[in-house]
C-alpha positions, 0 to 999 in steps of 0.5 A: 500499499502507498504511504506517500503521494506525489504532486507534479508541477508542470505542463499541463499535458502531464497528466495524460498517462495512460493507466491513469484511473480513478481521475477528477479535477479539484478546486483549492482554495488557500489562505494564500489565494487560488493556485494557478488551476485546479488539481488533477488528481488520480491513481497510477497502479497503487500511487496516488498522483495530484498534478498542477499545470503551473502556468494554468491550462493553456499557458496563461500565467507568466513566471513572475505571476504564479501564485507559488505560495497557493500552489504549494499550499494546495498540494499539501492541503490535498496530502502531497508528501513528494513534489516533482518538479519540471521545467524547460530551460535554457543551457548554459554548457555546451555539454548540455545540449537541447534534449538533456535532462538535469537532476537540479540540486543547487539553485541561485535565486535571481528573482526579486518580485516574488512572495517568497515565504509562508511565514512573516510578521507575527511569526517568523521562521527560517529555514535552511536551503543549503540542500534545496532538493530532496536527494532521495527523490532525486535518486529515484529520477536519476535510476528512472532516467538512467534505466530509460537511456535518456540524456541526463546528469545528475546534479546542477545549478538552476539560475532562477531569473526573474523574467519574463524577458530573457537574458541579455548576453552579459547577464549570460556569461555573468551566469555561466562564470558563477558555474550555473548550468541551467537557466529558467524563470519558475523553480524560485521560490517553488523550491523554498516554499516546499522546504517550508511546508516540509514537502520532498522536493525535486527539480527536473530541468529539460534543456530545450535550447541554448542560451544566448551566450552560445554562437548559435543561439540566433539561429535557433527557431521557435519550430526547433523548440517546439519539436524539443519541448514535445520529445522532452514531454514524451519522456517526462511523462514515462518519467513521472510513471516510474517515479510515482510507483518508486516513491509511493512505495519508498519506505524510507520517505517517513525519515527523510529530513525535508519533512521536519524541515521546521522542526527547529525553524520557528523564531517567534516565542509563542506567546509572542505568536499572532494568533491570525497567523498561526491560524493562517499557517495550520495547513503548512505548519501543523506539525510544529505549531 
């Protein structure tokens, strides 16, 4: 019997999986407002899955306007324990060509106009982000990609930019000098919020093209990128199905440190906590409140 529930954040086509049963769309509200869309729930064998289109069905919401807090809170409210995040990115290394999957293990957060925490005035908390993704969940992803012969690398740094515009050439070169591997607009503050919600989080970055540092960047066509996206989407569906089965039956998950991220994170003394903030955070931090 499954002991974990997998949430998948990514494109709206990911939930079209063969063998998915008991499917339904659920509208979820949270103390931080509505998520990007309704959540698509289903079962694949013994695994329970919850899909959330990050940008809404039809890609209606730009990266800077995604309600990341509501998205993570909605997944948590439905009992999700593990989150698999999939996103399209640009490559910052010559040996990460289009079609490569990167199992991210680090981030550089360059976003500046987004709400990045569930906590705030009245209830302060500081979680560790030294190791921002779940190595256990990442291990399942790596194994699934390796078995299927998918071009991938285990480990990599994802530079999250604010957007919605792409980088300048100077910025792209700067990020390369920082030893960043891929660049995108969506995984922050998503990863930070997942940690605050004590969810195991793994990010898979799917390279669609090289960023503008590359000499051939200007020759890249929209058609070529779409072809890579379509190819990646097919692989991503296989990945979701494989990880779902492995993660659902992972008996070691309950002991994962991600699920105790708030153990020593709350700073505000109990007698000084704002009751309204405490109530608002019940669904996120109820385990330690």
